[in-house]
C-alpha positions as CSV (number, residue, x, y, z in Angstrom):
1,M,0.0,0.0,0.0
2,S,1.4,3.4,-1.0
3,T,1.6,6.1,1.6
4,L,0.9,9.8,1.0
5,N,2.1,12.2,3.7
6,V,0.3,15.5,3.6
7,G,-0.8,18.1,6.1
8,T,-4.5,18.9,5.3
9,I,-6.7,17.5,2.5
10,T,-9.6,19.7,1.5
11,T,-12.2,18.4,-1.0
12,T,-15.6,19.5,-2.3
13,G,-16.3,16.1,-3.6
14,R,-16.1,12.8,-1.7
15,V,-13.5,10.6,-0.2
16,N,-13.8,6.9,-0.9
17,L,-12.5,4.9,2.1
18,P,-11.5,1.3,1.7
19,T,-14.2,-1.1,2.8
20,Y,-13.7,-4.0,5.2
21,N,-15.8,-6.1,7.6
22,N,-15.1,-7.5,11.0
23,S,-13.5,-10.7,9.6
24,N,-10.9,-9.0,7.4
25,L,-9.8,-5.8,9.1
26,P,-6.1,-5.6,8.6
27,A,-3.8,-5.6,11.7
28,N,-0.9,-3.3,12.5
29,Q,-1.9,-0.5,10.2
30,Q,-1.6,2.5,12.5
31,G,-3.6,5.5,11.2
32,L,-5.6,3.5,8.7
33,I,-9.2,4.7,8.4
34,V,-11.7,2.3,6.8
35,Y,-15.5,1.8,6.4
36,N,-16.6,-1.2,8.4
37,S,-19.6,-2.7,6.5
38,D,-20.7,-5.0,9.3
39,A,-21.0,-2.2,11.9
40,G,-21.8,0.7,9.5
41,T,-19.0,2.7,11.2
42,I,-15.8,4.5,10.3
43,D,-13.0,2.6,12.1
44,L,-9.5,3.8,13.0
45,N,-6.4,1.5,13.5
46,T,-4.3,2.5,16.4
47,G,-1.5,0.2,15.5
48,S,-2.5,-2.5,18.1
49,A,-6.3,-2.4,17.8
50,W,-9.3,-0.9,16.0
51,T,-11.4,1.8,17.4
52,Q,-15.0,2.2,16.2
53,G,-16.2,5.7,15.4
54,A,-19.8,6.9,15.5
55,G,-21.7,4.9,12.9
56,T,-25.1,4.8,11.3
57,K,-27.8,4.0,13.8
58,D,-30.7,3.4,11.5
59,G,-32.1,0.3,13.3
60,T,-31.6,-2.0,10.3
61,S,-29.4,-4.5,12.2
62,A,-28.2,-5.2,15.7
63,A,-24.9,-3.5,14.9
64,K,-26.8,-0.4,13.9
65,A,-29.3,-0.4,16.8
66,A,-30.8,3.0,17.5
67,D,-30.6,4.4,21.0
68,S,-34.4,4.8,21.0
69,A,-37.4,4.7,18.7
70,I,-37.8,8.5,19.3
71,Q,-34.2,9.2,18.2
72,L,-34.7,6.9,15.2
73,K,-37.8,8.9,14.1
74,T,-35.9,12.2,14.7
75,D,-32.9,11.1,12.7
76,Y,-35.0,9.6,9.9
77,P,-38.2,11.6,9.8
78,S,-39.5,9.9,6.7
79,L,-40.1,6.7,8.6
80,S,-43.8,5.9,8.7
81,G,-46.2,3.2,9.8
82,T,-45.3,0.1,11.7
83,G,-42.1,-1.8,11.2
84,L,-39.3,-3.8,12.8
85,Y,-36.3,-1.9,14.0
86,W,-33.3,-2.7,16.3
87,I,-33.5,-0.5,19.4
88,K,-31.2,-0.6,22.4
89,I,-33.3,-1.7,25.4
90,N,-31.4,-1.9,28.6
91,N,-28.3,-1.3,26.4
92,I,-29.0,-4.5,24.5
93,P,-29.8,-4.4,20.8
94,T,-33.4,-5.6,20.6
95,L,-35.7,-6.2,17.6
96,C,-38.8,-4.1,18.3
97,M,-42.1,-3.5,16.5
98,C,-42.4,0.3,16.3
99,E,-45.1,2.7,15.2
100,M,-43.6,5.7,13.3
101,T,-46.6,7.7,12.2
102,I,-49.3,8.0,14.9
103,N,-49.0,10.9,17.3
104,G,-45.5,11.8,16.3
105,G,-44.1,8.2,16.0
106,G,-41.3,6.8,18.0
107,W,-43.5,4.2,19.8
108,I,-42.4,0.7,20.8
109,L,-44.9,-2.1,21.0
110,G,-45.1,-3.7,24.5
111,M,-48.2,-5.9,24.2
112,N,-50.7,-6.9,21.6
113,I,-54.1,-8.5,22.3
114,N,-55.2,-10.6,19.4
115,T,-58.8,-11.5,20.2
116,S,-59.0,-14.4,17.7
117,D,-55.7,-16.1,17.8
118,G,-56.9,-19.1,19.8
119,H,-55.0,-18.0,22.9
120,N,-57.1,-16.5,25.8
121,A,-55.7,-13.4,27.5
122,F,-58.4,-13.3,30.2
123,Y,-57.6,-12.1,33.7
124,G,-56.6,-15.6,34.8
125,N,-53.7,-15.8,32.3
126,D,-51.4,-14.6,35.0
127,D,-48.2,-15.4,33.1
128,F,-49.2,-13.1,30.2
129,W,-50.2,-10.2,32.4
130,T,-47.8,-10.3,35.3
131,S,-44.6,-12.3,34.6
132,P,-41.6,-10.3,33.2
133,F,-40.1,-13.4,31.7
134,R,-42.9,-15.8,30.7
135,V,-45.8,-16.3,28.4
136,S,-48.1,-19.1,29.4
137,D,-47.4,-22.6,28.3
138,K,-50.9,-23.8,29.5
139,P,-53.3,-25.1,26.9
140,G,-55.2,-22.3,25.2
141,L,-53.3,-19.5,27.0
142,G,-50.1,-19.3,24.9
143,A,-48.7,-16.1,23.4
144,S,-45.7,-14.9,21.3
145,F,-42.7,-12.9,22.3
146,N,-41.4,-12.8,18.7
147,P,-42.0,-9.3,17.3
148,V,-42.1,-10.6,13.8
149,S,-45.6,-12.1,14.6
150,A,-46.6,-9.5,17.1
151,F,-49.9,-8.5,15.4
152,T,-51.1,-12.1,14.5
153,N,-50.8,-13.3,18.1
154,D,-51.2,-12.2,21.7
155,F,-47.8,-10.7,22.1
156,K,-45.5,-9.5,24.9
157,A,-42.2,-7.9,24.3
158,I,-39.9,-9.8,26.7
159,G,-37.1,-10.8,24.2
160,G,-33.7,-9.2,24.0
161,G,-33.4,-6.4,26.5
162,N,-37.0,-6.9,27.6
163,V,-39.2,-3.9,26.7
164,W,-42.0,-5.1,29.0
165,K,-39.7,-5.1,32.1
166,N,-37.0,-2.6,31.4
167,F,-38.2,0.1,29.1
168,S,-39.4,3.2,31.1
169,G,-41.7,5.6,29.2
170,T,-43.8,8.6,29.8
171,K,-46.6,8.1,27.3
172,L,-48.9,5.2,26.3
173,L,-50.7,4.5,23.0
174,I,-53.5,2.0,22.2
175,V,-54.2,1.3,18.6
176,V,-57.3,-0.7,17.6
177,H,-56.5,-2.8,14.6
178,E,-57.2,-6.1,13.0
179,K,-54.1,-8.3,12.7
180,D,-52.2,-5.5,11.0
181,G,-50.9,-2.5,12.9
182,N,-51.2,-0.3,9.8
183,N,-54.8,-1.3,9.2
184,Y,-56.4,0.4,12.2
185,Y,-59.8,1.8,13.2
186,G,-58.7,4.3,15.8
187,W,-56.3,5.1,18.6
188,R,-55.8,7.1,21.8
189,S,-52.6,8.2,23.5
190,W,-52.1,9.3,27.1
191,N,-49.5,10.7,29.5
192,L,-48.4,8.0,31.9
193,T,-48.8,8.6,35.7
194,T,-45.0,8.6,36.0
195,S,-45.1,8.7,39.8
196,V,-46.4,5.2,39.9
197,A,-46.1,3.6,36.5
198,T,-43.5,3.9,33.8
199,T,-43.0,0.2,32.6
200,F,-45.4,-2.5,31.6
201,E,-44.3,-4.6,34.5
202,S,-45.2,-1.7,36.9
203,F,-48.7,-1.6,35.5
204,F,-49.6,-5.1,36.9
205,D,-47.1,-5.9,39.6
206,G,-49.5,-5.5,42.6
207,G,-53.0,-5.2,43.8
208,F,-55.2,-8.0,42.5
209,K,-52.2,-9.6,40.8
210,T,-53.5,-13.1,40.3
211,A,-56.8,-14.7,39.7
212,S,-56.1,-17.9,41.6
213,P,-58.0,-19.9,42.5
214,N,-61.1,-18.0,41.6
215,L,-60.9,-14.5,43.0
216,V,-59.5,-11.3,41.8
217,S,-59.9,-9.5,45.1
218,G,-60.3,-11.1,48.5
219,Q,-63.1,-8.7,49.3
220,A,-65.3,-7.2,46.6
221,P,-66.0,-3.5,46.8
222,G,-69.5,-2.4,47.6
223,G,-71.9,0.2,46.2
224,G,-71.2,-0.5,42.6
225,S,-67.6,0.6,42.9
226,V,-64.5,-0.7,41.2
227,N,-61.3,-1.5,43.2
228,Y,-58.1,-1.1,41.3
229,Y,-54.3,-1.2,41.7
230,K,-53.1,1.9,39.8
231,R,-54.4,4.6,37.6
232,I,-51.6,4.3,35.1
233,T,-52.5,7.3,32.8
234,D,-52.9,10.9,33.6
235,G,-54.9,12.5,30.9
236,S,-55.4,11.8,27.2
237,I,-53.0,13.5,24.7
238,A,-54.7,12.9,21.4
239,S,-57.0,10.4,19.6
240,A,-58.6,9.3,16.4
241,Q,-61.9,7.5,16.0
242,T,-61.4,6.6,12.3
243,G,-58.5,5.1,10.4
244,P,-57.6,3.1,7.2
245,A,-59.8,0.2,8.3
246,G,-62.9,2.3,9.0
247,S,-64.6,3.9,12.0
248,L,-64.1,2.7,15.6
249,Y,-67.1,1.0,17.3
250,S,-68.3,3.5,19.9
251,K,-68.3,0.9,22.8
252,T,-64.7,-0.1,22.3
253,P,-63.0,0.1,25.7
254,N,-59.8,1.9,26.7
255,S,-59.6,3.8,23.4
256,Y,-62.9,5.4,22.2
257,E,-63.8,7.5,25.2
258,N,-61.7,10.2,26.8
259,A,-61.0,8.3,30.0
260,D,-58.0,7.3,32.0
261,L,-56.8,3.7,32.5
262,I,-56.7,1.6,35.6
263,T,-55.1,-1.8,36.1
264,N,-55.8,-5.0,38.0
265,A,-59.4,-4.0,38.8
266,A,-62.5,-5.7,40.2
267,N,-66.1,-4.6,40.7
268,G,-68.6,-5.6,43.4
269,A,-69.8,-8.6,41.3
270,Q,-66.3,-9.9,41.1
271,D,-65.9,-9.0,37.5
272,G,-62.2,-8.3,36.8
273,N,-60.1,-6.6,34.2
274,R,-56.4,-6.2,33.7
275,I,-57.0,-2.8,32.1
276,T,-60.2,-0.8,32.2
277,Q,-61.2,2.8,32.2
278,V,-62.4,5.5,34.6
279,S,-63.6,9.1,33.9
280,A,-60.7,11.3,33.0
281,G,-59.0,12.6,36.2
282,G,-61.8,11.1,38.3
283,A,-60.1,8.4,40.2
284,T,-59.1,9.0,43.8
285,G,-55.5,8.3,43.4
286,P,-53.3,7.6,41.9
287,N,-50.9,5.7,44.1
288,A,-49.5,2.3,44.4
289,T,-52.2,0.9,46.7
290,N,-55.6,-0.4,46.0
291,Q,-58.1,2.3,45.3
292,T,-61.9,2.4,45.1
293,Y,-63.5,4.4,42.4
294,P,-67.3,4.8,42.6
295,R,-68.0,4.6,38.9
296,G,-71.3,2.7,39.1
297,D,-69.9,-0.7,38.2
298,N,-68.0,-1.2,34.9
299,Q,-69.7,-4.5,34.2
300,G,-66.4,-6.1,33.4
301,A,-65.7,-4.1,30.3
302,G,-62.0,-3.8,29.3
303,F,-59.0,-6.0,28.5
304,G,-58.3,-9.3,30.3
305,T,-61.8,-10.0,31.5
306,Y,-62.9,-12.5,34.2
307,Y,-66.6,-12.6,35.1
308,D,-68.1,-13.7,38.4
309,M,-65.1,-15.4,39.9
310,T,-67.2,-16.5,42.9
311,I,-69.9,-18.2,40.8
312,D,-67.8,-20.9,39.3
313,G,-66.5,-18.8,36.5
314,R,-68.1,-17.8,33.2
315,P,-66.9,-17.6,29.6
316,E,-63.9,-15.3,29.9
317,S,-62.4,-13.4,27.0
318,D,-59.6,-11.1,25.8
319,A,-61.7,-8.0,25.6
320,Q,-65.3,-6.9,26.4
321,S,-67.3,-4.0,25.2
322,W,-68.0,-0.9,27.3
323,D,-71.4,0.3,28.6
324,S,-73.5,-1.6,31.1
325,G,-76.5,-1.0,28.7
326,T,-75.1,-3.9,26.7
327,W,-75.7,-6.4,29.4
328,T,-78.5,-8.2,27.5
329,N,-76.3,-8.4,24.4
330,A,-77.7,-5.4,22.6
331,S,-74.7,-5.3,20.2
332,G,-72.4,-5.8,23.2
333,G,-70.2,-8.5,24.4
334,R,-66.8,-9.8,23.6
335,F,-64.4,-8.9,20.8
336,G,-63.1,-11.7,18.6
337,R,-63.4,-15.4,19.1
338,D,-61.1,-16.1,22.1
339,T,-63.3,-17.3,25.0
340,L,-63.3,-20.1,27.6
341,E,-66.9,-20.8,26.8
342,N,-66.2,-24.4,25.8
343,G,-63.6,-25.1,28.5
344,L,-60.0,-26.0,27.9
345,D,-59.4,-29.5,29.2
346,D,-62.8,-30.9,30.1
347,I,-61.8,-31.5,33.7
348,Q,-64.9,-30.9,35.8
349,P,-64.3,-28.3,38.5
350,G,-64.4,-30.0,41.9
351,G,-63.2,-33.3,40.3
352,G,-59.8,-34.8,39.7
353,T,-56.9,-32.9,41.1
354,R,-57.9,-29.4,40.0
355,P,-59.6,-26.9,42.3
356,R,-63.1,-25.6,41.5
357,G,-63.5,-22.6,39.3
358,G,-61.0,-19.9,38.3
359,G,-57.7,-20.2,36.6
360,W,-57.5,-21.9,33.2
361,H,-59.0,-25.3,34.1
362,Y,-62.6,-24.7,33.1
363,W,-65.0,-27.6,32.3
364,K,-67.8,-27.2,29.9
365,I,-69.5,-23.8,30.3
366,W,-72.6,-22.5,28.6
367,G,-74.3,-19.1,28.3
368,G,-72.3,-17.6,31.2
369,K,-72.9,-20.5,33.6
370,P,-71.9,-24.1,33.9
371,Y,-73.3,-26.6,31.4
372,T,-74.9,-28.6,34.2
373,A,-76.0,-27.4,37.6
374,S,-74.1,-30.2,39.5
375,P,-71.9,-29.7,41.4
376,F,-72.5,-26.0,41.3
377,A,-74.9,-23.9,43.4
378,G,-77.1,-21.8,41.1
379,G,-75.5,-23.4,38.0
380,T,-78.3,-22.6,35.6
381,G,-78.7,-19.9,33.0
382,G,-79.6,-19.1,29.5
383,G,-77.5,-20.5,26.7
384,G,-75.7,-19.2,23.7
385,D,-75.4,-15.4,23.3
386,T,-78.1,-14.6,25.9
387,Y,-75.8,-12.7,28.1
388,N,-73.4,-9.9,27.2
389,W,-70.4,-11.7,28.7
390,N,-70.9,-14.6,26.2
391,G,-72.2,-12.6,23.3
392,Y,-70.2,-11.5,20.3
393,T,-70.0,-7.8,19.3
394,G,-69.5,-8.7,15.7
395,Y,-66.0,-7.1,15.8
396,D,-62.7,-8.9,15.7
397,Y,-60.7,-6.0,17.0
398,D,-57.2,-6.4,18.2
399,F,-55.4,-4.0,20.6
400,A,-51.8,-2.9,20.3
401,I,-50.3,-1.2,23.3
402,Y,-47.3,1.0,22.7
403,I,-45.0,3.0,25.0
404,K,-42.5,5.8,24.5
């Protein structure tokens, strides 16, 4: 290699640097400057080692992982829609599903609830809602942690640096879509209540944390109130009730109305939700202890539903429509097809080795109450879609929950 010794080089054109990759960088070439095609960086040889200069952080590979989705959107403002990008989470390059258009972009997907993927994300799916390292391996309750399939499954971002546990944000976004984050009906964003909740793990890490064996709270609130763990949002930022897929159903929970979000909640009838809503600014918190909000009974509307835990369990589902007026199924009920209506393993509660009611071990259930009265007390009831909790809204909405 020829050597040119000069003081200063000034050019109005470009300088073509030699290109190498990590496997063929030459040794003992002090002062050599090259382009490293693996890392996307300008590297300098010190004579004994290579030092890596600032490189492209466009999120296209682990080596080019961006510091944040917000920074990625700032550096590349033309980015739009949903897509997979490498982002440093807990300083670990992590493949993330990101939303780069809605409300300024820069959002990272933490959870997705697919209401028709064959996996039930009801309240009793404790692994899905509360574990920072697991998705359930129980029959019928599985989920994905692969961001490539984030919209076609119940999804939880626990891979790589673990968005769900380790990413701390200040804003939350829920997008109502149908198996495609770009094909949405509407969305709403909020400020997080940062004094009590900045990570997905912190949303669900206390209060009525589990639904085992058949209770959400040890003592149901009275007077039509709703007990909850945290009010995780502190005012809506912006929203849209229409999108590329059409207009949003007006009884869609946790998105359509201007309301704040509470987690790990239960009403006086032992109807539970992992996420449900309260009037904006109306809850008597927020803090990290159980609260009571007299909202006149939410009828179990929201995400992660679990009806009547003390009455042997009912058909539980991923998401239920808002408004107690839909209790007789006047266009109300569940979203999608995921429900425990038909049981999961046909083990009769009270029989075998499994406890009665609750959890994931339902026997045959019909119309909101067990298929047969025995061995249940009051185990009768209408069948099919008689009741709201078993009815079908006619909408197969899915719910993507982002943070930034």
